[in-house]
N, C-alpha and C positions, 0 to 999 in steps of 0.2 A: 409559502402557500401549501406545499406538499406536507410539511410538518403539521400545519393546522388542520388540513383535510384528514390526515390519518389520526390525529388526536380526536377530532370530532367523531370519526367512524368508530374508533375503539371505545372511547369513554361515553359518548352520547348514543351512538347507534347500537353498540353492544351492551351498553349500561354497565361497564366494568368500573369499579372504584379507581379513582386516579392515584390513590396511594398504595394500590395493590401491586405486588411483584408480578403476578400473572398478567395484569393489565399492561404493565410496563414491558413485559416480554412480547406481548402481541403487538403493541405499538412499535417497538423497536424492530420487530420482524417485518411488519408491513412497510414501514418507512424505508428501511435499508434495502429491502427487496425491490421496491418500486424504483428507488434511486439508482441502484446498481443496474437493473435491467434498462432503465432509461439511458444511463450513460453508455452502456454496452451498445445499444441500438444506434445512438447518435454517433459515437466514435467509430464503430464498425462501418456505418454508412459513409461517413466522411473519408475514412482511410481507404475503403474499397473504391470509392469514386476516384480518389487521388491515384490509385494504382492503375486505373485505366488510361491515365495520361502519362504517368511516369514509369518507364520500364524498370522492372524490379532489379535487373542486373546493374543498371546505373545507380539505383538507390543503394544497393549493397556496397558498390565501390565507393560512393561518396561518404557513406556513414562509416566505412572502415578506415578512412584516411586519418592521419594525424595521431595515431596511438591513443594515449590517455585523453587527449583533447576531445575525442568523440565521447568518451565516458563522462567528461565534465559537462559537455553540452547536453547530454541526456539527463544528467543529474540536475542541471539548471532548469531544464524543461520540466522535470518532475517537481522542482521546488515551486514553480509558479502554477502548478495544477492543483486545484483544491480537492484532492481525493484522499480517502482512507486506504488502508492496505487492500481491502477487498475491491473497492471501486477502481483501483489502479490496474487490476488484473486484466480487464477487457482491453485497455490500451496496450498493456504488455503483450497480449496475444496478437493484437493488430500490428504492433511493431515487428514481431517475429514473422508473421505471415507476409509482411511487406519486404522481408529479407534483411532486416536490421540484425547485425551480429548479436549473439546471445549476451555477451558481456555488456554491451552497450544498452541492450534492453533491460538487463538487470540493474544497471545504474539508475535508470528511470524508476524501476519497480521499488528499489530501496529508498530513494530520496523522496518520491512523491508523497507518501504518507507521513514521513518525518517532518517535512517542511511544507506549509502552505500559508497563504496570506492570513486566513482567519486564525490559525494557530499562533502565528508570529504576533499578530495584534494582541491576542490574549496574553501572550508571554510578556510583551512590553508592559502591559498594564499590571501584571502580577510580579514579574521579576526585574523589570527595568530594561533599558536599552542594551547595556553592556552584556548582560547574561543572554539576552535574546540573540544578539549578534554572534556570541560565542556558540550558541546552540545551532544557528543557521550555518555557520562555517563548519562546525563539526558534522552536521548532516550532509553537507555537500562533499566534504572530505570522505566520509564513510561511503557514500554512494559512488563517488568517482573511483576510489582505490579498490573497494570490494568488487565493483563491476569489472574493473580492469583485470583483477586477479582471476575472477570467475571466467572471464573471456580467455585468459592465457591457459586455463586448464583444459580447454577444448572438450566441453561436456555436451556438445550438441547431440551425441548419440543417446543421451539420457532423456531427450524430449520425446513425447508421444508423436509418432510420424503423422498421424491424420490431423493433428492440431496445428502443425506448422508446415504442412505440405505447400511448397511454393512452385510445384511443377507446372501447375496450370497458370502460368504467368500471362499477363495481358500486355499487349502492345498498342501503340497509338493507332495502327492501321486496322485493328479489328473492329473499331466502333466508328460508324459514320454519323450517328445521331446521339444526342444526349440521352434520349429515352433508352437506348441500348446500354449505355453506361450505367444508368440508374437501375435498370433491370438486373444487371450483373451485381451491383452493390446490394440490392435488396435480397437476391438469392443467397449471396455469400453471408450476409448478416443473419438471415433466417437459419442457414445451415449451422452457423456458429452458435446461435442461441439454442438450437435443438441439441447440440452436443454438450453444452455445459449448464443448462438451466437447473438440473437437479442438484449438481454440485454447488451451485450458488445458493440455492434454498437451504441445503443442509448446512453450509458454512454460516449463513446468516442466522439460522436457527440456533446453532451452538453459540454464536456470538451473543445473541439475545439472552440466552440462558446465563452465560457467564456474567454479562453486564448487570443483570438484575438479581442474581442469587449468590454471587461471591462477595462476602463482606470485606470492606476496606480495612476495618479495624485489625483483622488478623494479619494483613500484609504489613501494616505499620509496626506491629509488635515484632514480627519476624526480622524486619530490617534493622530495627533498633538494637536487637540482641546479637547481631553477627559481626559487629566491628569492622575490621579490615576486609572481611569477605562480603560486606553489604552490597558492593557494586555487582559482582557476579550473581549474587542472590537476587538483587533487584531486577537484573536483566532476565534471569530465568523465571522470576515471578511475573514479569511483564509480558513474556512471550505468549502464554495461554490467554491473556486478557484481550479484550476487544472493546473499543468504544470510539465515539466521535471525538473531534477536536474539543468540543465544548466540555466533554467529560475528562479528557486526558489531562489538560492543563490544571484544572482544579485539584485533581488527585495528586499531581506533582507538588502543587503549592501546599497542600495539607501535609504531605510527607516532609517538606522542607521546614514548615512551621513547627512540626513536632520534633525537630532536632535531627532529621536525616540530612547528611551532607549534601550540598548542592549537586555535585556530580552523580551521586547515587540516585537522587530524585530524578535528575534529567535522564540518566541511563534507564530507569524504569519507564519514563515517558517515551523515550526513543523505542525501546523494545515493544511497548504496548502499541505504539503507532506503526512501526515498521514490520513487526512479526506478530502473527496471531494464529491461533488454532483454526479459526474459520478460513484464513488465507491459505494455510497448508492444505486444508481439505479441497479448496477450489483449485489450487495448483496441482493437485494429484491428477486432475483430468488432463493437464498439459505436460507434466513431466513425471518421471519415475521417482520413487521414494528416495533413492540415493542422491539425486540432484536436489530434492527438497532439503534433505539433511545437510548437504554441503552448503547450500545457500543460507539456511537458517544458522548453521554453525559458524560460518565465516562472518556473517553480519552480526551475530551475537558477540563474537570475539572483538569485532571492531567497536561495538557499542561499549563493551566492558573496558577496553583500553581508553575510550573517550571519557567514560565516567571517572576513571582514576585520574586522567589528565585534568578534567574540570575540577575535581576535588583539590588538586594541587594549585590550580589557578584561582580558586574561589576567593582567596583573600584579596585579589586584585580586581575582581569583577564587581 
C-alpha cells in the first residue's frame, strides 16, 4: 500500500516519467523515508513501553548470560525481522537504550538485513533450496561471531553518550497508570526522532542516488576481470551500494548468470545488504567514526571469508 501510494504521488501527482532516474530517486527517497520513520516510531514506542515494566538492570543481566548464545539469539531475531540495513538502526538504538550489551546488539544489526523472509523466498526461487540454506547459515554465523568479537573488544566508549544514555532508568513503581507509561514512551520516541531525523534523511538520499545512478554493467565487468581477488572486490563494491531485497537478489542472480562464481555473487549481496554508505551516515549519530570503521571492517572480513568458503562448496550446492 505504501509503495503504491508513493508511486502514485511521484509519477501521477508530480507527473515525473516512470522511466526517469530522477523520478526513481524521488520515489525511492519518499518510500524509504516513510518506511524507516514508521518503523522507528513503532519500535521505539513498543520498547519504551516495555522498559517501564522491565527494570533495565535485570534486562542487562539476562541478555549478558550465556556468552555466544546471546549473540546467536540476537542474530536469530535479526533473521526473522524484515528490515534493510537502514531500517534496522532504530531497533539497534532501542536495544542499546534498553541496556542490551553492544556486541549482542551488533549481532542483530549485522544479521537483520542479511536475512529476512522475503529475501530467502526470492533466493529459493532463483538459486534453489541448498544455496539459500547455505546463505542463511552463513548470515547467522557472521552475525553471531562478528557480534561476539565486537563485544569482546569493549568498544562502548566509542558510542555517543547522549544516544545510549540509560541513566534515566525506569522501574515498575514509578508508574501507577498505563497513561503514564504511554506518555513516557511518546516523549522518549519523540526525543529520539528529533536527534536522528536529519541523519536518516541524508542517508536515504545518498542511497536513492546510488540505487538509481550507479550502472550495474560496470560492476559486472570489474568482478569478471579480477579472478581470485573477485571476492574482496565484490565485497568492497557492495558496501557503498544500497537497495531493497527485491533489488539485491536479482543483482546477485545476474552476476552468477554472467559467470561470476557463486560465493563472489553472494558476498556482493551480503555486503550490499549488511553494509551501506547510508547506514554508515546514520550510524555516525550513534557512534564515533572509529567504531563504524571497526564494525564495517570486521563484518567485511567475515563476508569475504564466507564468499571464499561458498566458492569452494559451490560444486556441492
